[in-house]
C-alpha positions as CSV (number, residue, x, y, z in Angstrom):
1,M,27.3,-172.3,115.0
2,D,30.0,-172.8,112.4
3,D,31.8,-176.2,112.5
4,P,35.6,-175.6,113.1
5,N,36.3,-178.8,111.0
6,I,34.6,-177.4,107.9
7,L,35.9,-174.6,105.7
8,K,33.5,-173.1,103.2
9,I,34.9,-170.9,100.4
10,K,32.7,-169.1,97.9
11,H,33.7,-167.5,94.7
12,G,32.0,-164.9,92.5
13,G,29.7,-162.0,93.0
14,G,30.6,-158.8,94.8
15,F,30.8,-155.2,93.7
16,C,34.0,-155.4,91.7
17,L,32.9,-158.3,89.5
18,T,29.5,-156.8,89.0
19,L,31.2,-153.5,88.0
20,F,33.5,-155.4,85.6
21,G,30.7,-157.5,84.0
22,L,28.2,-154.7,83.7
23,P,29.8,-153.1,80.6
24,F,29.8,-156.4,78.7
25,F,26.3,-157.2,79.7
26,A,25.0,-153.7,78.9
27,A,26.9,-153.6,75.6
28,G,25.5,-157.0,74.6
29,V,21.9,-156.0,75.5
30,F,22.2,-152.7,73.7
31,A,23.6,-154.3,70.6
32,M,20.7,-156.7,70.4
33,V,18.1,-153.9,70.7
34,S,20.0,-151.3,68.7
35,P,18.3,-152.1,65.4
36,F,15.0,-151.0,67.0
37,I,16.3,-147.7,68.4
38,P,15.5,-144.7,66.0
39,G,18.0,-142.1,65.2
40,I,21.2,-144.2,64.9
41,N,23.1,-143.4,61.7
42,W,24.2,-146.9,60.5
43,E,26.9,-147.3,57.8
44,G,25.1,-148.1,54.6
45,G,21.9,-146.7,55.9
46,K,20.5,-149.9,57.4
47,P,21.2,-151.7,60.7
48,P,23.0,-155.1,60.5
49,P,20.6,-158.0,60.0
50,L,19.1,-159.6,63.1
51,Y,20.7,-163.0,62.4
52,F,24.1,-161.2,62.9
53,I,23.5,-158.6,65.6
54,I,21.5,-160.7,68.0
55,P,24.1,-163.6,68.2
56,F,26.9,-161.0,68.3
57,G,25.3,-159.1,71.2
58,S,24.3,-162.3,73.0
59,I,27.9,-163.3,73.3
60,F,28.7,-160.1,75.3
61,A,25.5,-160.4,77.3
62,V,26.3,-164.0,78.3
63,V,29.9,-163.2,79.2
64,G,28.8,-160.2,81.3
65,G,26.0,-162.1,82.9
66,A,28.3,-165.0,83.8
67,I,30.7,-162.5,85.5
68,M,27.9,-160.7,87.3
69,F,25.8,-163.7,88.4
70,G,28.2,-166.7,88.2
71,R,28.9,-168.5,91.5
72,A,31.2,-171.3,92.6
73,G,32.6,-172.7,95.9
74,V,34.5,-175.3,97.8
75,E,33.6,-177.0,101.1
76,I,36.4,-178.8,102.9
77,D,35.4,-181.3,105.6
78,A,38.5,-182.2,107.7
79,R,36.6,-184.7,109.9
80,R,35.5,-186.8,106.9
81,N,38.5,-186.0,104.6
82,L,36.0,-184.9,102.0
83,V,36.0,-181.9,99.6
84,T,32.9,-180.8,97.7
85,T,33.1,-178.4,94.8
86,W,30.0,-176.7,93.3
87,W,29.1,-174.1,90.7
88,G,25.9,-172.3,89.7
89,F,24.2,-169.2,88.5
90,L,23.3,-167.2,91.7
91,L,22.4,-170.6,93.3
92,P,24.4,-173.9,93.3
93,F,23.5,-176.1,90.3
94,K,26.0,-178.9,90.4
95,Y,28.1,-180.6,93.1
96,K,31.1,-182.9,93.0
97,S,32.7,-184.7,95.9
98,H,36.4,-185.7,96.3
99,S,37.8,-188.1,99.0
100,L,41.3,-187.1,100.2
101,T,44.1,-189.6,100.5
102,P,46.9,-189.9,103.1
103,D,49.4,-188.4,100.6
104,T,47.4,-185.2,100.1
105,V,49.3,-182.0,100.1
106,V,48.3,-178.3,99.9
107,S,50.1,-176.6,97.1
108,L,50.6,-172.9,96.3
109,I,51.7,-172.2,92.7
110,K,52.2,-169.2,90.5
111,V,50.4,-169.4,87.1
112,R,50.6,-167.1,84.1
113,K,47.1,-166.2,82.9
114,K,46.9,-165.0,79.4
115,S,44.2,-163.5,77.2
116,D,44.2,-162.0,73.7
117,D,45.2,-158.6,74.9
118,S,47.0,-159.0,78.3
119,S,48.5,-161.4,80.8
120,Y,49.0,-161.5,84.6
121,W,50.2,-163.7,87.4
122,S,47.8,-165.6,89.6
123,Y,48.6,-167.5,92.8
124,E,46.5,-170.7,93.0
125,V,45.8,-172.9,96.1
126,K,45.3,-176.6,95.2
127,L,44.9,-179.9,96.9
128,E,47.1,-182.6,95.3
129,G,47.4,-186.3,95.9
130,D,46.3,-189.6,94.5
131,F,43.1,-188.1,93.1
132,E,42.1,-185.4,90.6
133,T,43.7,-182.1,91.6
134,I,41.2,-179.8,93.4
135,D,41.2,-176.1,92.8
136,V,40.6,-174.4,96.2
137,E,41.1,-170.7,95.4
138,E,43.2,-168.3,93.3
139,N,44.1,-164.7,93.8
140,T,46.4,-162.1,92.2
141,D,47.6,-161.2,95.8
142,W,50.3,-163.6,96.9
143,F,49.8,-163.0,100.6
144,K,46.1,-163.7,100.5
145,S,46.8,-166.9,98.6
146,R,49.5,-167.8,101.1
147,Q,47.1,-167.2,104.0
148,R,44.5,-169.4,102.4
149,A,47.0,-172.2,101.7
150,E,48.2,-172.1,105.4
151,Q,44.6,-172.2,106.6
152,V,43.8,-175.3,104.5
153,A,47.0,-177.0,105.5
154,K,46.4,-176.5,109.2
155,L,42.8,-177.5,108.9
156,L,43.7,-180.8,107.2
157,Y,47.1,-181.1,109.0
158,K,48.8,-181.6,105.7
159,P,52.2,-180.4,104.3
160,L,52.2,-177.1,102.4
161,V,54.2,-177.1,99.1
162,D,55.1,-173.6,98.0
163,R,56.0,-173.2,94.4
164,S,55.0,-169.6,94.1
165,Q,58.4,-167.9,94.6
166,G,60.8,-170.0,92.5
167,G,61.8,-173.5,93.4
168,E,59.9,-175.6,95.9
169,T,59.6,-175.2,99.7
170,I,57.8,-177.9,101.8
171,T,56.6,-176.9,105.2
172,Q,55.2,-179.6,107.5
173,P,52.0,-178.7,109.3
174,E,53.6,-178.6,112.7
175,D,56.0,-175.9,111.4
176,L,53.5,-173.6,109.8
177,D,53.3,-171.2,112.7
178,K,56.9,-171.2,113.7
179,P,58.5,-167.7,113.6
180,L,61.8,-167.2,111.7
181,N,63.9,-166.7,114.9
182,Q,62.8,-170.1,116.2
183,K,63.7,-171.7,112.8
184,L,67.1,-170.0,112.8
185,Q,67.8,-171.1,116.4
186,E,66.7,-174.7,115.6
187,S,69.0,-174.8,112.5
188,G,72.0,-174.1,114.7
189,I,73.4,-171.6,112.2
190,E,75.2,-168.7,113.8
191,L,74.6,-165.5,111.7
192,D,77.1,-162.6,111.5
193,L,76.3,-159.0,110.8
194,P,77.1,-158.6,107.1
195,A,79.2,-155.8,105.6
196,P,77.5,-153.5,103.0
197,P,78.2,-154.0,99.3
198,A,80.1,-151.5,97.1
199,N,78.3,-148.5,95.8
200,Y,75.1,-149.0,97.8
201,R,72.5,-146.3,97.6
202,T,70.7,-146.8,100.9
203,K,71.6,-144.4,103.8
204,V,72.5,-146.4,106.9
205,D,72.7,-145.3,110.5
206,M,73.7,-147.7,113.3
207,K,71.9,-147.1,116.6
208,G,73.1,-149.3,119.4
209,E,71.8,-152.8,118.8
210,G,69.7,-151.6,115.9
211,V,70.0,-150.0,112.5
212,Q,68.2,-147.5,110.4
213,F,67.9,-147.8,106.6
214,K,66.7,-145.0,104.3
215,I,65.9,-146.4,100.9
216,P,65.5,-143.8,98.0
217,P,62.8,-143.9,95.3
218,P,63.5,-146.1,92.3
219,G,63.3,-143.2,89.9
220,L,62.8,-143.2,86.1
221,S,63.9,-146.2,84.1
222,P,63.9,-147.3,80.4
223,L,60.7,-149.3,81.1
224,H,58.8,-146.1,81.7
225,A,59.8,-144.8,78.2
226,I,58.6,-148.1,76.7
227,Q,55.3,-147.8,78.6
228,V,54.7,-144.3,77.3
229,F,55.6,-145.3,73.7
230,G,53.3,-148.3,73.9
231,L,50.4,-146.1,75.2
232,L,50.8,-143.8,72.3
233,V,50.8,-146.7,69.8
234,L,47.6,-148.0,71.5
235,Y,45.9,-144.6,71.3
236,V,46.7,-144.3,67.6
237,F,45.5,-147.8,66.8
238,M,42.2,-147.4,68.7
239,W,41.4,-144.1,67.1
240,F,42.2,-144.7,63.5
241,F,41.0,-148.3,63.2
242,F,38.0,-148.2,65.5
243,F,36.8,-145.1,67.3
244,R,37.1,-142.6,64.4
245,H,34.7,-144.6,62.3
246,F,32.4,-145.5,65.2
247,F,32.0,-141.9,66.4
248,E,31.3,-140.6,62.9
249,G,28.3,-142.8,62.8
250,L,26.8,-140.9,65.8
251,D,26.5,-137.6,64.1
252,D,22.7,-137.9,63.6
253,A,22.0,-140.0,66.8
254,P,20.1,-138.5,69.7
255,M,22.2,-136.5,72.1
256,S,21.6,-139.0,75.0
257,V,22.8,-141.9,72.8
258,A,25.8,-140.0,71.5
259,L,26.8,-139.0,75.1
260,F,26.6,-142.5,76.3
261,F,28.9,-143.8,73.6
262,Y,31.3,-140.9,74.0
263,A,31.5,-141.6,77.8
264,F,31.9,-145.3,77.2
265,G,34.6,-144.9,74.6
266,S,36.6,-142.5,76.6
267,I,37.1,-145.2,79.3
268,F,39.3,-147.1,76.8
269,F,41.6,-144.0,76.6
270,I,41.5,-142.8,80.2
271,L,42.2,-146.1,82.0
272,P,45.4,-147.1,80.1
273,G,46.8,-143.6,80.5
274,L,46.1,-143.5,84.2
275,G,47.8,-146.9,84.6
276,V,51.0,-145.8,82.9
277,F,51.3,-142.4,84.5
278,S,50.4,-143.7,87.9
279,S,53.3,-146.2,87.6
280,I,55.7,-143.4,86.7
281,F,54.5,-141.2,89.5
282,R,54.7,-144.0,92.0
283,D,58.4,-144.8,91.1
284,L,59.3,-141.1,91.5
285,T,57.7,-140.8,94.9
286,Q,58.1,-144.2,96.5
287,S,60.6,-144.5,99.3
288,C,61.1,-146.4,102.6
289,E,62.6,-146.0,106.0
290,L,63.4,-149.0,108.2
291,E,64.2,-149.0,111.9
292,A,65.2,-152.5,113.2
293,D,66.5,-154.0,116.4
294,P,66.3,-157.5,117.9
295,S,62.8,-156.8,119.3
296,Q,61.0,-154.7,116.6
297,L,60.9,-153.8,113.0
298,K,59.4,-150.4,112.1
299,I,58.7,-149.7,108.4
300,V,57.6,-146.4,107.0
301,T,56.7,-146.5,103.3
302,R,55.8,-143.5,101.2
303,K,54.0,-143.7,97.8
304,Y,52.4,-140.8,96.0
305,F,53.5,-138.6,98.9
306,I,51.4,-140.6,101.3
307,G,53.1,-142.3,104.2
308,R,52.2,-145.5,105.9
309,Q,53.8,-146.9,109.0
310,R,53.9,-150.6,109.9
311,K,55.4,-152.2,113.0
312,M,56.2,-155.9,113.4
313,R,57.6,-157.7,116.4
314,M,60.7,-159.6,115.4
315,S,59.4,-162.7,117.3
316,Q,56.4,-162.8,114.9
317,I,58.1,-162.5,111.6
318,E,58.0,-165.8,109.6
319,D,60.1,-165.0,106.6
320,V,62.4,-162.3,105.1
321,S,63.2,-162.9,101.5
322,V,64.4,-161.2,98.3
323,N,61.8,-161.9,95.5
324,Q,62.6,-161.8,91.9
325,S,60.6,-160.4,89.0
326,D,57.4,-162.0,87.7
327,E,58.7,-161.3,84.2
328,E,59.3,-164.3,82.1
329,S,62.0,-162.6,80.0
330,N,65.6,-162.4,81.1
331,F,65.5,-158.7,80.3
332,G,62.6,-158.2,82.8
333,K,64.3,-160.2,85.5
334,K,67.4,-158.0,85.3
335,L,65.6,-154.7,85.8
336,P,66.3,-153.4,89.3
337,F,62.8,-152.2,90.1
338,K,61.5,-155.8,89.5
339,R,63.2,-157.0,92.7
340,F,62.2,-156.3,96.2
341,I,62.3,-157.6,99.9
342,R,59.2,-159.2,101.4
343,V,58.7,-159.5,105.2
344,V,55.9,-161.8,106.2
345,S,54.1,-162.5,109.4
346,D,50.7,-163.9,110.3
347,E,49.4,-160.4,110.6
348,G,50.4,-159.3,107.1
349,Q,53.3,-158.6,104.7
350,V,55.3,-155.6,103.7
351,T,57.4,-155.1,100.6
352,F,60.1,-152.6,99.9
353,G,63.5,-152.0,98.2
354,Q,62.3,-151.6,94.6
355,G,65.1,-150.0,92.5
356,L,68.0,-151.4,94.6
357,A,70.7,-153.7,93.1
358,A,70.5,-157.4,94.0
359,E,73.6,-157.3,96.2
360,E,72.1,-154.4,98.2
361,L,68.8,-156.2,98.7
362,D,70.6,-159.3,99.8
363,W,72.6,-157.2,102.3
364,I,69.5,-155.6,103.9
365,R,67.8,-159.0,104.1
366,D,70.8,-160.5,105.8
367,V,71.0,-157.6,108.3
368,L,67.3,-158.2,109.2
369,R,67.8,-161.9,109.6
370,Y,70.8,-161.3,111.8
371,L,68.8,-159.0,114.1
372,I,65.9,-161.5,114.1
373,S,68.2,-164.3,115.2
374,K,69.4,-162.2,118.2
375,G,65.8,-161.8,119.5
376,T,64.0,-164.0,121.9
């Protein structure tokens, strides 16, 4: 039987990581054995020397193998105030224990991860205090990281410090499960139904004590033109500086070898194109309808012509907020489709409103908060 005072978190493995690491591993192994495969037409007539091709291929093989077989984990023991971290290769190899102090807090932070070719935002859950900071978990999904942070904070009965949405919010452990309507009532603030801003795009229909919002798709934007131009530049660069010379060397290779490399190389053209045109198609088809009253929020979102309905009881909603862009540049933060409304409960989250002006998003948020405050 699992001990409710112990939380075990394991990282690594799984289908997605295996699928991601396999091309690196396979490419590294193939590079190392390629000098011994007959039929490959090498530039200059001879394969590269073994003292070059084997170390070169082993780098890819090691990276791919680490992604596929690497494992790590954290074990949090609330009874003993002890955290143990470990790592290994399929099996744990090394352990390290950390004793928690009375000033320990659980933090949720947003970190920009960068590589040579790309960057992305990651949300990290950490334990901080009078000791070495302990990395608990990280995820590119804010809600999953938020759930983990709340789980750890409730287990240890420690404050949760949220630095993931701009600024810093501290939630005491006894307030972690409080719904928004209770927080508003305890604050003593009396909310009024706000008036809509000028030139709003959302269609509004008042229905008794409730309201219906119909939010239109974001539509095309200058960023889409930038994405298409960048994709074309990438294609030209990859073809003239790499793939053109690479594929010419396969003219005399066996058909099976040539087909393998053609299929593998096409991935580098297909995936970026799918990403760009999927983003454009999404913004042309994405829309949302809200029906809200003091008891319930019904949200119907449509993306790629596929509709999804979500219902939330107002008494279970923990937060309604307008979130700004993850872009670091001032230009990115000013783009309308980089802002959205996030509604959060213990059961999940829903986001909507991309493409609306900041004043319009604030208005919809305030209407929802007003209705939540009227519930019981």
